[in-house]
C-alpha positions in Angstrom: -0.1 -0.1 -0.3 2.9 2.0 0.6 4.3 1.6 -2.4 1.0 2.6 -4.4 1.1 5.5 -2.2 4.5 6.9 -3.4 3.7 5.9 -7.2 0.6 8.1 -6.8 2.4 11.1 -5.2 5.1 10.6 -7.8 2.5 11.0 -10.7 1.1 13.7 -9.4 4.1 16.0 -8.7 5.2 15.2 -12.5 1.6 16.7 -13.7 1.9 19.7 -11.7 6.0 20.3 -12.9 4.4 19.9 -16.3 1.6 22.2 -16.0 4.2 24.9 -14.3 6.7 24.7 -17.4 3.5 25.3 -19.6 2.5 28.3 -17.7 6.0 29.5 -17.5 6.5 29.2 -21.0 3.0 30.8 -21.6 4.3 33.6 -19.5 7.3 34.1 -21.7 5.2 34.7 -24.6 3.0 37.5 -23.1 3.6 40.8 -25.1 4.4 42.7 -21.3 7.4 40.0 -21.1 8.8 40.2 -24.5 8.7 43.9 -24.3 10.3 44.0 -20.7 12.9 41.5 -21.9 13.6 43.8 -25.0 14.2 46.7 -23.0 16.4 45.0 -20.6 18.5 43.7 -23.2 18.3 47.4 -25.1 19.6 48.7 -21.9 22.7 45.9 -21.6 23.5 46.7 -24.8 23.9 50.3 -24.1 25.5 49.8 -20.9 28.1 48.0 -22.7 28.8 50.1 -25.3 29.5 53.2 -22.4 31.9 51.1 -20.6 34.0 50.1 -23.8 34.2 53.7 -24.5 35.1 54.6 -21.0 37.6 51.9 -21.3 39.1 53.4 -24.7 39.0 57.2 -23.2 41.0 55.3 -19.9 43.7 53.6 -22.0 44.4 57.1 -23.7 44.4 59.0 -21.1 47.4 56.4 -19.7 50.0 57.5 -21.7 53.4 56.7 -20.2 56.2 59.7 -20.5 59.5 59.5 -19.8 61.4 63.0 -19.2 65.1 63.2 -19.1 67.4 65.8 -17.8 70.7 66.3 -20.1 73.6 68.7 -18.2 77.1 68.5 -18.6 77.3 65.5 -20.7 75.5 63.4 -18.5 71.8 62.1 -18.8 69.7 61.0 -16.0 65.6 60.0 -16.3 63.2 61.5 -14.0 62.0 58.0 -13.2 65.4 57.6 -11.8 65.4 60.6 -9.7 62.1 59.6 -8.4 63.3 55.9 -7.5 66.2 57.9 -5.5 63.6 60.1 -3.8 61.5 57.0 -2.9 64.8 55.4 -1.4 65.9 58.3 0.7 62.3 59.0 2.0 61.8 55.3 3.2 65.4 55.3 4.8 64.2 58.4 6.9 60.5 57.4 7.2 60.0 54.0 7.8 56.3 54.0 8.5 55.3 56.8 6.3 54.1 55.8 2.6 54.0 58.6 -0.4 51.3 59.8 -2.0 52.9 62.5 -4.1 56.3 63.6 -4.8 57.3 67.1 -6.1 61.0 66.9 -8.0 63.2 70.5 -8.7 65.9 69.2 -10.5 69.1 71.6 -10.5 71.7 70.2 -12.7 74.4 72.8 -12.1 74.5 71.2 -8.7 74.0 67.7 -9.8 71.3 67.5 -6.8 67.7 67.4 -6.5 65.5 69.0 -4.0 62.2 67.1 -3.3 58.9 67.4 -1.4 56.9 64.1 -0.4 53.6 64.3 0.8 53.6 68.5 0.7 55.7 67.9 4.2 59.0 66.8 3.6 60.6 70.3 2.3 64.0 71.3 1.6 65.2 67.5 1.4 68.1 66.9 -1.2 69.6 63.8 -3.1 73.0 63.9 -5.0 72.3 62.8 -8.9 
């Protein structure tokens, strides 16, 4: 008798699932659902296009520029000077983080003065 009841429950469940699938399919065909689906699809396409344009603009804005200072037969890049400043700053300020660096290069003195985070004024490194 328990096996018979189990079979009836399974058959009923199967019928309910089939009816639910038919109802879902019918709902998908409804004009309002189709219209909402199209609108959502159009919005998603616009968002994707906007994202692509923004990514393209960001790539253009991040050009790499390398500057060199030449004087008295010597040449040094500003990135090398910035690296020296970072080393000097970290040697003096073990806990501090660098958010900005301002460089003032004086080739006639073979030196660069720097300001880190707007505070370390008057510091000097030799080139």
